[in-house]
C-alpha positions in Angstrom: 122.5 64.3 113.4 123.4 63.6 117.0 121.0 61.9 119.5 120.6 65.1 121.5 119.7 67.1 118.4 117.1 64.5 117.4 115.6 64.6 120.9 115.5 68.4 120.8 113.7 68.3 117.5 111.2 65.9 118.9 110.6 68.2 121.9 109.9 71.1 119.5 107.1 69.2 118.0 105.0 70.3 121.0 104.1 69.6 124.6 100.7 68.0 123.9 99.7 65.2 121.5 97.5 67.6 119.6 100.4 70.0 119.0 102.6 67.1 117.9 99.8 66.1 115.4 99.5 69.7 114.2 103.3 70.0 113.5 103.3 66.6 111.7 100.3 67.7 109.7 102.1 70.9 108.6 105.2 68.9 107.8 103.1 66.5 105.7 104.3 63.5 107.7 101.8 60.8 107.5 102.3 57.1 108.0 101.3 53.9 109.6 101.3 52.4 113.1 104.7 52.2 114.8 107.9 51.1 113.1 109.8 52.7 110.3 106.8 54.3 108.6 104.9 56.0 111.5 104.4 59.8 111.2 107.2 60.4 113.8 109.6 58.2 111.8 108.6 60.0 108.6 109.3 63.3 110.3 112.8 62.1 111.4 113.5 60.8 107.9 112.6 64.3 106.5 115.2 65.7 108.9 117.7 63.4 107.3 117.9 60.6 109.9 118.6 57.1 108.6 117.6 53.7 110.0 114.7 55.0 112.0 112.4 52.8 114.1 109.8 54.3 116.4 107.9 52.1 118.9 105.2 53.2 121.3 107.7 54.1 124.1 111.1 54.3 122.4 112.9 55.0 119.2 116.2 54.2 117.5 118.1 56.1 114.9 121.1 54.5 113.4 120.8 51.8 116.1 121.1 54.3 118.9 118.3 54.9 121.4 116.5 58.2 121.2 114.3 59.3 124.1 110.8 60.2 123.2 109.2 63.2 124.9 105.9 62.4 126.8 103.9 64.4 124.3 105.3 62.3 121.5 104.5 59.1 123.4 101.0 60.3 124.0 100.6 61.2 120.3 101.7 57.7 119.3 99.1 56.2 121.7 96.4 58.3 120.2 97.5 57.7 116.6 97.6 54.0 117.2 94.0 54.1 118.4 92.9 56.0 115.3 92.5 59.4 116.9 94.4 61.2 114.1 93.0 59.5 110.9 94.1 62.3 108.7 97.7 61.4 109.5 97.2 57.7 108.5 98.5 56.6 105.1 98.2 53.0 103.9 100.8 51.0 101.9 99.3 52.0 98.6 100.0 55.7 99.0 103.2 57.6 98.9 104.2 58.1 102.6 105.9 61.4 101.8 102.9 62.9 100.0 
């Protein structure tokens, strides 16, 4: 998948952090704080992306930078401060469940 396509998919998650959370919830994408296993990374992996890393302000897919929409950044900020506990999944659980 090309960078622009990935960025478009991220924009379609929603224009507010709550809408992003709702889409991730419906896609059953749960995870941990930042990195390769956060809910955004899990969503991108479900789309078929490889070598995904998501930080609080930027992401990379296959070592290429991917711009994060503001709503996605805001979601990450809220998720990282435990505002979406239903999307959290610890190491002992299947991250794709």
